Backbone atoms as SQL, in Angstrom:
CREATE TABLE atoms (id INTEGER PRIMARY KEY, chain TEXT, resi INTEGER, resn TEXT, atom TEXT, x REAL, y REAL, z REAL);
INSERT INTO atoms VALUES
  (1, 'A', 1, 'MET', 'N', 37.862, 80.343, -24.923),
  (2, 'A', 1, 'MET', 'CA', 37.487, 80.033, -23.560),
  (3, 'A', 1, 'MET', 'C', 36.382, 78.990, -23.568),
  (4, 'A', 2, 'ARG', 'N', 36.540, 78.024, -22.768),
  (5, 'A', 2, 'ARG', 'CA', 35.585, 76.935, -22.690),
  (6, 'A', 2, 'ARG', 'C', 34.623, 77.177, -21.537),
  (7, 'A', 3, 'THR', 'N', 33.355, 76.996, -21.798),
  (8, 'A', 3, 'THR', 'CA', 32.369, 77.193, -20.735),
  (9, 'A', 3, 'THR', 'C', 31.942, 75.849, -20.184),
  (10, 'A', 4, 'LYS', 'N', 31.696, 75.843, -18.906),
  (11, 'A', 4, 'LYS', 'CA', 31.242, 74.638, -18.238),
  (12, 'A', 4, 'LYS', 'C', 29.721, 74.560, -18.326),
  (13, 'A', 5, 'LYS', 'N', 29.224, 73.431, -18.743),
  (14, 'A', 5, 'LYS', 'CA', 27.782, 73.241, -18.840),
  (15, 'A', 5, 'LYS', 'C', 27.219, 72.982, -17.444),
  (16, 'A', 6, 'ILE', 'N', 26.179, 73.724, -17.132),
  (17, 'A', 6, 'ILE', 'CA', 25.532, 73.581, -15.834),
  (18, 'A', 6, 'ILE', 'C', 24.205, 72.878, -16.039),
  (19, 'A', 7, 'ASP', 'N', 23.998, 71.848, -15.276),
  (20, 'A', 7, 'ASP', 'CA', 22.758, 71.085, -15.371),
  (21, 'A', 7, 'ASP', 'C', 21.717, 71.730, -14.454),
  (22, 'A', 8, 'VAL', 'N', 20.769, 72.421, -15.059),
  (23, 'A', 8, 'VAL', 'CA', 19.714, 73.084, -14.303),
  (24, 'A', 8, 'VAL', 'C', 18.436, 72.268, -14.466),
  (25, 'A', 9, 'PRO', 'N', 17.899, 71.766, -13.358),
  (26, 'A', 9, 'PRO', 'CA', 16.682, 70.957, -13.470),
  (27, 'A', 9, 'PRO', 'C', 15.484, 71.814, -13.868),
  (28, 'A', 10, 'LEU', 'N', 14.533, 71.187, -14.518),
  (29, 'A', 10, 'LEU', 'CA', 13.292, 71.874, -14.841),
  (30, 'A', 10, 'LEU', 'C', 12.547, 72.169, -13.548),
  (31, 'A', 11, 'PRO', 'N', 11.961, 73.362, -13.455),
  (32, 'A', 11, 'PRO', 'CA', 11.229, 73.687, -12.218),
  (33, 'A', 11, 'PRO', 'C', 10.009, 72.788, -12.043),
  (34, 'A', 12, 'THR', 'N', 9.769, 72.446, -10.815),
  (35, 'A', 12, 'THR', 'CA', 8.578, 71.671, -10.476),
  (36, 'A', 12, 'THR', 'C', 7.867, 72.393, -9.341),
  (37, 'A', 13, 'SER', 'N', 6.624, 72.040, -9.114),
  (38, 'A', 13, 'SER', 'CA', 5.898, 72.666, -8.010),
  (39, 'A', 13, 'SER', 'C', 6.536, 72.301, -6.674),
  (40, 'A', 14, 'GLU', 'N', 7.137, 71.118, -6.578),
  (41, 'A', 14, 'GLU', 'CA', 7.822, 70.726, -5.346),
  (42, 'A', 14, 'GLU', 'C', 9.032, 71.620, -5.088),
  (43, 'A', 15, 'GLN', 'N', 9.793, 71.918, -6.156),
  (44, 'A', 15, 'GLN', 'CA', 10.951, 72.801, -5.996),
  (45, 'A', 15, 'GLN', 'C', 10.519, 74.200, -5.576),
  (46, 'A', 16, 'VAL', 'N', 9.463, 74.694, -6.176),
  (47, 'A', 16, 'VAL', 'CA', 8.969, 76.020, -5.827),
  (48, 'A', 16, 'VAL', 'C', 8.566, 76.047, -4.357),
  (49, 'A', 17, 'GLU', 'N', 7.837, 75.050, -3.919),
  (50, 'A', 17, 'GLU', 'CA', 7.425, 74.964, -2.518),
  (51, 'A', 17, 'GLU', 'C', 8.635, 74.894, -1.595),
  (52, 'A', 18, 'TYR', 'N', 9.639, 74.106, -1.981),
  (53, 'A', 18, 'TYR', 'CA', 10.855, 73.990, -1.176),
  (54, 'A', 18, 'TYR', 'C', 11.519, 75.355, -0.994),
  (55, 'A', 19, 'TYR', 'N', 11.682, 76.102, -2.075),
  (56, 'A', 19, 'TYR', 'CA', 12.357, 77.394, -1.988),
  (57, 'A', 19, 'TYR', 'C', 11.499, 78.450, -1.296),
  (58, 'A', 20, 'LEU', 'N', 10.197, 78.373, -1.421),
  (59, 'A', 20, 'LEU', 'CA', 9.332, 79.284, -0.674),
  (60, 'A', 20, 'LEU', 'C', 9.446, 79.034, 0.830),
  (61, 'A', 21, 'ARG', 'N', 9.488, 77.755, 1.210),
  (62, 'A', 21, 'ARG', 'CA', 9.668, 77.432, 2.627),
  (63, 'A', 21, 'ARG', 'C', 11.032, 77.913, 3.115),
  (64, 'A', 22, 'ALA', 'N', 12.059, 77.710, 2.303),
  (65, 'A', 22, 'ALA', 'CA', 13.403, 78.157, 2.685),
  (66, 'A', 22, 'ALA', 'C', 13.436, 79.673, 2.855),
  (67, 'A', 23, 'TRP', 'N', 12.769, 80.387, 1.962),
  (68, 'A', 23, 'TRP', 'CA', 12.712, 81.854, 2.059),
  (69, 'A', 23, 'TRP', 'C', 11.992, 82.279, 3.335),
  (70, 'A', 24, 'ASP', 'N', 10.894, 81.626, 3.638),
  (71, 'A', 24, 'ASP', 'CA', 10.124, 81.957, 4.836),
  (72, 'A', 24, 'ASP', 'C', 10.934, 81.745, 6.109),
  (73, 'A', 25, 'GLU', 'N', 11.893, 80.830, 6.070),
  (74, 'A', 25, 'GLU', 'CA', 12.708, 80.553, 7.244),
  (75, 'A', 25, 'GLU', 'C', 13.804, 81.590, 7.461),
  (76, 'A', 26, 'LEU', 'N', 14.063, 82.442, 6.482),
  (77, 'A', 26, 'LEU', 'CA', 15.038, 83.511, 6.635),
  (78, 'A', 26, 'LEU', 'C', 14.339, 84.690, 7.302),
  (79, 'A', 27, 'GLU', 'N', 14.445, 84.751, 8.602),
  (80, 'A', 27, 'GLU', 'CA', 13.677, 85.708, 9.391),
  (81, 'A', 27, 'GLU', 'C', 13.845, 87.143, 8.912),
  (82, 'A', 28, 'ASN', 'N', 15.084, 87.550, 8.603),
  (83, 'A', 28, 'ASN', 'CA', 15.290, 88.950, 8.219),
  (84, 'A', 28, 'ASN', 'C', 14.566, 89.291, 6.922),
  (85, 'A', 29, 'TYR', 'N', 14.561, 88.405, 5.944),
  (86, 'A', 29, 'TYR', 'CA', 13.871, 88.691, 4.684),
  (87, 'A', 29, 'TYR', 'C', 12.366, 88.758, 4.901),
  (88, 'A', 30, 'HIS', 'N', 11.874, 87.804, 5.636),
  (89, 'A', 30, 'HIS', 'CA', 10.434, 87.735, 5.880),
  (90, 'A', 30, 'HIS', 'C', 9.964, 88.980, 6.639),
  (91, 'A', 31, 'LEU', 'N', 10.705, 89.371, 7.658),
  (92, 'A', 31, 'LEU', 'CA', 10.317, 90.539, 8.443),
  (93, 'A', 31, 'LEU', 'C', 10.462, 91.831, 7.648),
  (94, 'A', 32, 'GLN', 'N', 11.471, 91.903, 6.788),
  (95, 'A', 32, 'GLN', 'CA', 11.616, 93.083, 5.937),
  (96, 'A', 32, 'GLN', 'C', 10.431, 93.204, 4.988),
  (97, 'A', 33, 'GLU', 'N', 10.016, 92.101, 4.403),
  (98, 'A', 33, 'GLU', 'CA', 8.853, 92.122, 3.513),
  (99, 'A', 33, 'GLU', 'C', 7.603, 92.553, 4.272),
  (100, 'A', 34, 'ASP', 'N', 7.431, 92.041, 5.483),
  (101, 'A', 34, 'ASP', 'CA', 6.282, 92.434, 6.300),
  (102, 'A', 34, 'ASP', 'C', 6.319, 93.933, 6.600),
  (103, 'A', 35, 'ALA', 'N', 7.513, 94.447, 6.925),
  (104, 'A', 35, 'ALA', 'CA', 7.658, 95.876, 7.220),
  (105, 'A', 35, 'ALA', 'C', 7.342, 96.723, 5.988),
  (106, 'A', 36, 'LEU', 'N', 7.812, 96.291, 4.824),
  (107, 'A', 36, 'LEU', 'CA', 7.526, 97.042, 3.600),
  (108, 'A', 36, 'LEU', 'C', 6.039, 97.004, 3.264),
  (109, 'A', 37, 'ASP', 'N', 5.410, 95.853, 3.454),
  (110, 'A', 37, 'ASP', 'CA', 3.963, 95.766, 3.225),
  (111, 'A', 37, 'ASP', 'C', 3.216, 96.735, 4.136),
  (112, 'A', 38, 'LYS', 'N', 3.613, 96.778, 5.405),
  (113, 'A', 38, 'LYS', 'CA', 2.980, 97.698, 6.342),
  (114, 'A', 38, 'LYS', 'C', 3.188, 99.141, 5.914),
  (115, 'A', 39, 'LEU', 'N', 4.410, 99.471, 5.514),
  (116, 'A', 39, 'LEU', 'CA', 4.734, 100.833, 5.095),
  (117, 'A', 39, 'LEU', 'C', 3.959, 101.230, 3.840),
  (118, 'A', 40, 'PHE', 'N', 3.983, 100.385, 2.813),
  (119, 'A', 40, 'PHE', 'CA', 3.375, 100.716, 1.527),
  (120, 'A', 40, 'PHE', 'C', 1.849, 100.640, 1.529),
  (121, 'A', 41, 'PHE', 'N', 1.287, 99.691, 2.269),
  (122, 'A', 41, 'PHE', 'CA', -0.146, 99.440, 2.146),
  (123, 'A', 41, 'PHE', 'C', -0.989, 99.909, 3.335),
  (124, 'A', 42, 'LYS', 'N', -0.339, 100.138, 4.498),
  (125, 'A', 42, 'LYS', 'CA', -1.103, 100.585, 5.663),
  (126, 'A', 42, 'LYS', 'C', -0.719, 101.988, 6.101),
  (127, 'A', 43, 'LEU', 'N', 0.566, 102.211, 6.337),
  (128, 'A', 43, 'LEU', 'CA', 0.997, 103.503, 6.871),
  (129, 'A', 43, 'LEU', 'C', 1.041, 104.608, 5.819),
  (130, 'A', 44, 'CYS', 'N', 1.515, 104.285, 4.629),
  (131, 'A', 44, 'CYS', 'CA', 1.705, 105.298, 3.569),
  (132, 'A', 44, 'CYS', 'C', 1.204, 104.762, 2.233),
  (133, 'A', 45, 'PRO', 'N', -0.085, 104.490, 2.109),
  (134, 'A', 45, 'PRO', 'CA', -0.580, 103.861, 0.888),
  (135, 'A', 45, 'PRO', 'C', -0.585, 104.766, -0.345),
  (136, 'A', 46, 'GLU', 'N', -0.550, 106.071, -0.140),
  (137, 'A', 46, 'GLU', 'CA', -0.587, 106.984, -1.278),
  (138, 'A', 46, 'GLU', 'C', 0.793, 107.577, -1.538),
  (139, 'A', 47, 'ASN', 'N', 0.902, 108.255, -2.650),
  (140, 'A', 47, 'ASN', 'CA', 2.166, 108.849, -3.071),
  (141, 'A', 47, 'ASN', 'C', 1.979, 110.330, -3.356),
  (142, 'A', 48, 'THR', 'N', 1.338, 111.013, -2.407),
  (143, 'A', 48, 'THR', 'CA', 1.052, 112.434, -2.582),
  (144, 'A', 48, 'THR', 'C', 1.760, 113.300, -1.543),
  (145, 'A', 49, 'ASP', 'N', 2.406, 112.674, -0.575),
  (146, 'A', 49, 'ASP', 'CA', 3.103, 113.398, 0.481),
  (147, 'A', 49, 'ASP', 'C', 4.598, 113.066, 0.394),
  (148, 'A', 50, 'MET', 'N', 5.413, 114.096, 0.303),
  (149, 'A', 50, 'MET', 'CA', 6.848, 113.897, 0.121),
  (150, 'A', 50, 'MET', 'C', 7.451, 113.068, 1.255),
  (151, 'A', 51, 'SER', 'N', 7.026, 113.284, 2.483),
  (152, 'A', 51, 'SER', 'CA', 7.575, 112.527, 3.612),
  (153, 'A', 51, 'SER', 'C', 7.283, 111.037, 3.476),
  (154, 'A', 52, 'ASP', 'N', 6.067, 110.700, 3.061),
  (155, 'A', 52, 'ASP', 'CA', 5.705, 109.295, 2.871),
  (156, 'A', 52, 'ASP', 'C', 6.557, 108.659, 1.778),
  (157, 'A', 53, 'ILE', 'N', 6.721, 109.372, 0.683),
  (158, 'A', 53, 'ILE', 'CA', 7.502, 108.837, -0.435),
  (159, 'A', 53, 'ILE', 'C', 8.965, 108.680, -0.024),
  (160, 'A', 54, 'LEU', 'N', 9.506, 109.656, 0.696),
  (161, 'A', 54, 'LEU', 'CA', 10.897, 109.554, 1.173),
  (162, 'A', 54, 'LEU', 'C', 11.088, 108.314, 2.049),
  (163, 'A', 55, 'LEU', 'N', 10.134, 108.064, 2.940),
  (164, 'A', 55, 'LEU', 'CA', 10.221, 106.868, 3.788),
  (165, 'A', 55, 'LEU', 'C', 10.254, 105.597, 2.935),
  (166, 'A', 56, 'LYS', 'N', 9.382, 105.520, 1.948),
  (167, 'A', 56, 'LYS', 'CA', 9.309, 104.322, 1.114),
  (168, 'A', 56, 'LYS', 'C', 10.558, 104.153, 0.259),
  (169, 'A', 57, 'VAL', 'N', 11.048, 105.242, -0.325),
  (170, 'A', 57, 'VAL', 'CA', 12.257, 105.174, -1.152),
  (171, 'A', 57, 'VAL', 'C', 13.450, 104.734, -0.295),
  (172, 'A', 58, 'ALA', 'N', 13.598, 105.347, 0.879),
  (173, 'A', 58, 'ALA', 'CA', 14.725, 105.022, 1.753),
  (174, 'A', 58, 'ALA', 'C', 14.676, 103.566, 2.221),
  (175, 'A', 59, 'ALA', 'N', 13.482, 103.092, 2.578),
  (176, 'A', 59, 'ALA', 'CA', 13.349, 101.710, 3.048),
  (177, 'A', 59, 'ALA', 'C', 13.669, 100.718, 1.938),
  (178, 'A', 60, 'LEU', 'N', 13.106, 100.922, 0.752),
  (179, 'A', 60, 'LEU', 'CA', 13.406, 100.023, -0.366),
  (180, 'A', 60, 'LEU', 'C', 14.883, 100.042, -0.708),
  (181, 'A', 61, 'ASN', 'N', 15.458, 101.220, -0.749),
  (182, 'A', 61, 'ASN', 'CA', 16.870, 101.353, -1.092),
  (183, 'A', 61, 'ASN', 'C', 17.744, 100.610, -0.078),
  (184, 'A', 62, 'ASP', 'N', 17.404, 100.724, 1.193),
  (185, 'A', 62, 'ASP', 'CA', 18.197, 100.055, 2.225),
  (186, 'A', 62, 'ASP', 'C', 17.992, 98.544, 2.209),
  (187, 'A', 63, 'PHE', 'N', 16.757, 98.094, 2.191),
  (188, 'A', 63, 'PHE', 'CA', 16.483, 96.663, 2.265),
  (189, 'A', 63, 'PHE', 'C', 16.988, 95.905, 1.041),
  (190, 'A', 64, 'TYR', 'N', 16.903, 96.523, -0.131),
  (191, 'A', 64, 'TYR', 'CA', 17.271, 95.826, -1.367),
  (192, 'A', 64, 'TYR', 'C', 18.583, 96.297, -1.977),
  (193, 'A', 65, 'SER', 'N', 19.288, 97.190, -1.299),
  (194, 'A', 65, 'SER', 'CA', 20.587, 97.685, -1.781),
  (195, 'A', 65, 'SER', 'C', 20.512, 98.103, -3.251),
  (196, 'A', 66, 'THR', 'N', 19.587, 99.024, -3.550),
  (197, 'A', 66, 'THR', 'CA', 19.393, 99.447, -4.941),
  (198, 'A', 66, 'THR', 'C', 20.369, 100.535, -5.389),
  (199, 'A', 67, 'ASN', 'N', 21.303, 100.901, -4.525),
  (200, 'A', 67, 'ASN', 'CA', 22.395, 101.826, -4.871),
  (201, 'A', 67, 'ASN', 'C', 21.934, 103.216, -5.270),
  (202, 'A', 68, 'ILE', 'N', 20.913, 103.699, -4.622),
  (203, 'A', 68, 'ILE', 'CA', 20.514, 105.094, -4.804),
  (204, 'A', 68, 'ILE', 'C', 21.251, 105.879, -3.728),
  (205, 'A', 69, 'PHE', 'N', 22.142, 106.774, -4.159),
  (206, 'A', 69, 'PHE', 'CA', 22.978, 107.491, -3.205),
  (207, 'A', 69, 'PHE', 'C', 22.344, 108.786, -2.726),
  (208, 'A', 70, 'SER', 'N', 21.297, 109.222, -3.392),
  (209, 'A', 70, 'SER', 'CA', 20.574, 110.419, -2.978),
  (210, 'A', 70, 'SER', 'C', 19.084, 110.153, -3.168),
  (211, 'A', 71, 'VAL', 'N', 18.396, 109.840, -2.077),
  (212, 'A', 71, 'VAL', 'CA', 16.989, 109.423, -2.185),
  (213, 'A', 71, 'VAL', 'C', 16.037, 110.587, -2.422),
  (214, 'A', 72, 'TYR', 'N', 16.419, 111.789, -2.010),
  (215, 'A', 72, 'TYR', 'CA', 15.509, 112.928, -2.164),
  (216, 'A', 72, 'TYR', 'C', 15.112, 113.170, -3.627),
  (217, 'A', 73, 'PRO', 'N', 16.062, 113.254, -4.577),
  (218, 'A', 73, 'PRO', 'CA', 15.641, 113.485, -5.969),
  (219, 'A', 73, 'PRO', 'C', 14.738, 112.370, -6.517),
  (220, 'A', 74, 'VAL', 'N', 14.955, 111.161, -6.063),
  (221, 'A', 74, 'VAL', 'CA', 14.116, 110.045, -6.518),
  (222, 'A', 74, 'VAL', 'C', 12.703, 110.199, -5.954),
  (223, 'A', 75, 'ALA', 'N', 12.610, 110.546, -4.678),
  (224, 'A', 75, 'ALA', 'CA', 11.295, 110.756, -4.069),
  (225, 'A', 75, 'ALA', 'C', 10.566, 111.918, -4.733),
  (226, 'A', 76, 'LYS', 'N', 11.279, 112.994, -4.999),
  (227, 'A', 76, 'LYS', 'CA', 10.650, 114.145, -5.649),
  (228, 'A', 76, 'LYS', 'C', 10.162, 113.780, -7.055),
  (229, 'A', 77, 'HIS', 'N', 10.961, 112.998, -7.767),
  (230, 'A', 77, 'HIS', 'CA', 10.585, 112.518, -9.098),
  (231, 'A', 77, 'HIS', 'C', 9.273, 111.732, -9.028),
  (232, 'A', 78, 'ILE', 'N', 9.160, 110.841, -8.048),
  (233, 'A', 78, 'ILE', 'CA', 7.943, 110.038, -7.884),
  (234, 'A', 78, 'ILE', 'C', 6.756, 110.937, -7.542),
  (235, 'A', 79, 'LEU', 'N', 6.969, 111.906, -6.668),
  (236, 'A', 79, 'LEU', 'CA', 5.905, 112.841, -6.309),
  (237, 'A', 79, 'LEU', 'C', 5.389, 113.576, -7.549),
  (238, 'A', 80, 'LEU', 'N', 6.302, 114.068, -8.378),
  (239, 'A', 80, 'LEU', 'CA', 5.915, 114.832, -9.566),
  (240, 'A', 80, 'LEU', 'C', 5.233, 113.976, -10.633),
  (241, 'A', 81, 'LEU', 'N', 5.482, 112.670, -10.596),
  (242, 'A', 81, 'LEU', 'CA', 4.827, 111.775, -11.560),
  (243, 'A', 81, 'LEU', 'C', 3.345, 111.572, -11.252),
  (244, 'A', 82, 'ASN', 'N', 2.947, 111.858, -10.018),
  (245, 'A', 82, 'ASN', 'CA', 1.540, 111.699, -9.636),
  (246, 'A', 82, 'ASN', 'C', 1.042, 110.298, -10.016),
  (247, 'A', 83, 'ILE', 'N', 1.592, 109.286, -9.353),
  (248, 'A', 83, 'ILE', 'CA', 1.462, 107.905, -9.807),
  (249, 'A', 83, 'ILE', 'C', 0.253, 107.119, -9.297),
  (250, 'A', 84, 'ASP', 'N', -0.464, 107.619, -8.321),
  (251, 'A', 84, 'ASP', 'CA', -1.483, 106.796, -7.668),
  (252, 'A', 84, 'ASP', 'C', -2.554, 106.247, -8.614),
  (253, 'A', 85, 'ASP', 'N', -3.079, 107.062, -9.501),
  (254, 'A', 85, 'ASP', 'CA', -4.097, 106.564, -10.434),
  (255, 'A', 85, 'ASP', 'C', -3.533, 105.480, -11.341),
  (256, 'A', 86, 'ARG', 'N', -2.301, 105.654, -11.771),
  (257, 'A', 86, 'ARG', 'CA', -1.672, 104.655, -12.638),
  (258, 'A', 86, 'ARG', 'C', -1.382, 103.358, -11.891),
  (259, 'A', 87, 'LEU', 'N', -1.029, 103.467, -10.622),
  (260, 'A', 87, 'LEU', 'CA', -0.833, 102.259, -9.813),
  (261, 'A', 87, 'LEU', 'C', -2.147, 101.494, -9.676),
  (262, 'A', 88, 'LYS', 'N', -3.232, 102.217, -9.431),
  (263, 'A', 88, 'LYS', 'CA', -4.538, 101.579, -9.223),
  (264, 'A', 88, 'LYS', 'C', -4.995, 100.787, -10.441),
  (265, 'A', 89, 'ILE', 'N', -4.681, 101.276, -11.644),
  (266, 'A', 89, 'ILE', 'CA', -5.117, 100.558, -12.849),
  (267, 'A', 89, 'ILE', 'C', -4.089, 99.540, -13.336),
  (268, 'A', 90, 'GLY', 'N', -2.935, 99.459, -12.639),
  (269, 'A', 90, 'GLY', 'CA', -1.921, 98.470, -13.009),
  (270, 'A', 90, 'GLY', 'C', -1.130, 98.836, -14.246),
  (271, 'A', 91, 'ASP', 'N', -0.858, 100.104, -14.434),
  (272, 'A', 91, 'ASP', 'CA', -0.106, 100.580, -15.600),
  (273, 'A', 91, 'ASP', 'C', 1.376, 100.248, -15.436),
  (274, 'A', 92, 'VAL', 'N', 1.811, 99.125, -16.015),
  (275, 'A', 92, 'VAL', 'CA', 3.203, 98.689, -15.859),
  (276, 'A', 92, 'VAL', 'C', 4.195, 99.614, -16.559),
  (277, 'A', 93, 'ALA', 'N', 3.734, 100.450, -17.480),
  (278, 'A', 93, 'ALA', 'CA', 4.618, 101.431, -18.121),
  (279, 'A', 93, 'ALA', 'C', 5.141, 102.434, -17.095),
  (280, 'A', 94, 'LEU', 'N', 4.492, 102.494, -15.961),
  (281, 'A', 94, 'LEU', 'CA', 4.924, 103.375, -14.878),
  (282, 'A', 94, 'LEU', 'C', 6.328, 103.025, -14.400),
  (283, 'A', 95, 'VAL', 'N', 6.702, 101.757, -14.474),
  (284, 'A', 95, 'VAL', 'CA', 8.060, 101.341, -14.082),
  (285, 'A', 95, 'VAL', 'C', 9.090, 102.132, -14.878),
  (286, 'A', 96, 'SER', 'N', 8.882, 102.265, -16.173),
  (287, 'A', 96, 'SER', 'CA', 9.812, 103.018, -17.027),
  (288, 'A', 96, 'SER', 'C', 9.875, 104.484, -16.629),
  (289, 'A', 97, 'ASP', 'N', 8.746, 105.027, -16.233),
  (290, 'A', 97, 'ASP', 'CA', 8.726, 106.434, -15.830),
  (291, 'A', 97, 'ASP', 'C', 9.422, 106.644, -14.484),
  (292, 'A', 98, 'ILE', 'N', 9.253, 105.716, -13.575),
  (293, 'A', 98, 'ILE', 'CA', 9.898, 105.830, -12.266),
  (294, 'A', 98, 'ILE', 'C', 11.409, 105.627, -12.387),
  (295, 'A', 99, 'GLN', 'N', 11.839, 104.730, -13.235),
  (296, 'A', 99, 'GLN', 'CA', 13.249, 104.343, -13.274),
  (297, 'A', 99, 'GLN', 'C', 14.187, 105.440, -13.757),
  (298, 'A', 100, 'LYS', 'N', 13.721, 106.355, -14.577),
  (299, 'A', 100, 'LYS', 'CA', 14.593, 107.383, -15.159),
  (300, 'A', 100, 'LYS', 'C', 14.508, 108.662, -14.348),
  (301, 'A', 101, 'VAL', 'N', 15.578, 108.935, -13.596),
  (302, 'A', 101, 'VAL', 'CA', 15.626, 110.090, -12.706),
  (303, 'A', 101, 'VAL', 'C', 16.844, 110.930, -13.064),
  (304, 'A', 102, 'THR', 'N', 16.634, 112.227, -13.245),
  (305, 'A', 102, 'THR', 'CA', 17.756, 113.124, -13.525),
  (306, 'A', 102, 'THR', 'C', 18.232, 113.736, -12.215),
  (307, 'A', 103, 'ILE', 'N', 19.521, 113.528, -11.932),
  (308, 'A', 103, 'ILE', 'CA', 20.141, 114.056, -10.718),
  (309, 'A', 103, 'ILE', 'C', 21.370, 114.857, -11.135),
  (310, 'A', 104, 'ASN', 'N', 21.354, 116.145, -10.806),
  (311, 'A', 104, 'ASN', 'CA', 22.453, 117.053, -11.176),
  (312, 'A', 104, 'ASN', 'C', 22.762, 116.993, -12.671),
  (313, 'A', 105, 'GLY', 'N', 21.719, 116.960, -13.480),
  (314, 'A', 105, 'GLY', 'CA', 21.880, 116.982, -14.924),
  (315, 'A', 105, 'GLY', 'C', 22.241, 115.641, -15.545),
  (316, 'A', 106, 'VAL', 'N', 22.335, 114.594, -14.747),
  (317, 'A', 106, 'VAL', 'CA', 22.695, 113.267, -15.254),
  (318, 'A', 106, 'VAL', 'C', 21.500, 112.333, -15.084),
  (319, 'A', 107, 'GLU', 'N', 21.094, 111.705, -16.193),
  (320, 'A', 107, 'GLU', 'CA', 19.977, 110.765, -16.098),
  (321, 'A', 107, 'GLU', 'C', 20.454, 109.444, -15.527),
  (322, 'A', 108, 'LYS', 'N', 19.810, 109.032, -14.468),
  (323, 'A', 108, 'LYS', 'CA', 20.096, 107.752, -13.821),
  (324, 'A', 108, 'LYS', 'C', 19.010, 106.762, -14.198),
  (325, 'A', 109, 'ASN', 'N', 19.385, 105.505, -14.220),
  (326, 'A', 109, 'ASN', 'CA', 18.440, 104.452, -14.555),
  (327, 'A', 109, 'ASN', 'C', 18.336, 103.503, -13.358),
  (328, 'A', 110, 'TYR', 'N', 17.247, 103.604, -12.631),
  (329, 'A', 110, 'TYR', 'CA', 17.035, 102.793, -11.434),
  (330, 'A', 110, 'TYR', 'C', 15.945, 101.758, -11.688),
  (331, 'A', 111, 'TYR', 'N', 16.163, 100.905, -12.663),
  (332, 'A', 111, 'TYR', 'CA', 15.155, 99.922, -13.048),
  (333, 'A', 111, 'TYR', 'C', 14.796, 98.984, -11.892),
  (334, 'A', 112, 'SER', 'N', 15.790, 98.415, -11.241),
  (335, 'A', 112, 'SER', 'CA', 15.520, 97.478, -10.150),
  (336, 'A', 112, 'SER', 'C', 14.692, 98.154, -9.055),
  (337, 'A', 113, 'PHE', 'N', 15.082, 99.344, -8.680),
  (338, 'A', 113, 'PHE', 'CA', 14.326, 100.090, -7.681),
  (339, 'A', 113, 'PHE', 'C', 12.892, 100.342, -8.162),
  (340, 'A', 114, 'ALA', 'N', 12.750, 100.773, -9.405),
  (341, 'A', 114, 'ALA', 'CA', 11.432, 101.113, -9.948),
  (342, 'A', 114, 'ALA', 'C', 10.478, 99.920, -9.923),
  (343, 'A', 115, 'THR', 'N', 10.985, 98.741, -10.222),
  (344, 'A', 115, 'THR', 'CA', 10.117, 97.559, -10.181),
  (345, 'A', 115, 'THR', 'C', 9.658, 97.285, -8.762),
  (346, 'A', 116, 'LYS', 'N', 10.527, 97.477, -7.804),
  (347, 'A', 116, 'LYS', 'CA', 10.173, 97.237, -6.405),
  (348, 'A', 116, 'LYS', 'C', 9.183, 98.291, -5.898),
  (349, 'A', 117, 'TYR', 'N', 9.397, 99.544, -6.279),
  (350, 'A', 117, 'TYR', 'CA', 8.462, 100.599, -5.853),
  (351, 'A', 117, 'TYR', 'C', 7.092, 100.366, -6.474),
  (352, 'A', 118, 'TYR', 'N', 7.073, 99.988, -7.726),
  (353, 'A', 118, 'TYR', 'CA', 5.799, 99.745, -8.426),
  (354, 'A', 118, 'TYR', 'C', 4.992, 98.651, -7.727),
  (355, 'A', 119, 'TRP', 'N', 5.636, 97.578, -7.379),
  (356, 'A', 119, 'TRP', 'CA', 4.931, 96.444, -6.764),
  (357, 'A', 119, 'TRP', 'C', 4.721, 96.627, -5.282),
  (358, 'A', 120, 'GLY', 'N', 5.414, 97.628, -4.692),
  (359, 'A', 120, 'GLY', 'CA', 5.213, 97.924, -3.264),
  (360, 'A', 120, 'GLY', 'C', 5.806, 96.932, -2.402);
């Protein structure tokens, strides 16, 4: 099988600025990010209340289509991890701990979701 060579330009600061402006013009993405910031940093900044965690898990799962079909076990997993101190110190190993969730005896790997939850 022959592969087609794709000419990818080297990134420049102008290209980055162009794509940031383009992203900002997508109203739904921009507003979703604003809503998540409000949820994670103003309304529910901690991860000690199951209701708060459920709201955050459900919102991230919906906005980013992370394919979590049962959010409750994921929220409970996050609650049991007691993550707030680790978030405050920037412990990136927390992503690995969040991503591995056992549901009905099957370990699931939600890496994409875990990175988004970690960064809020």
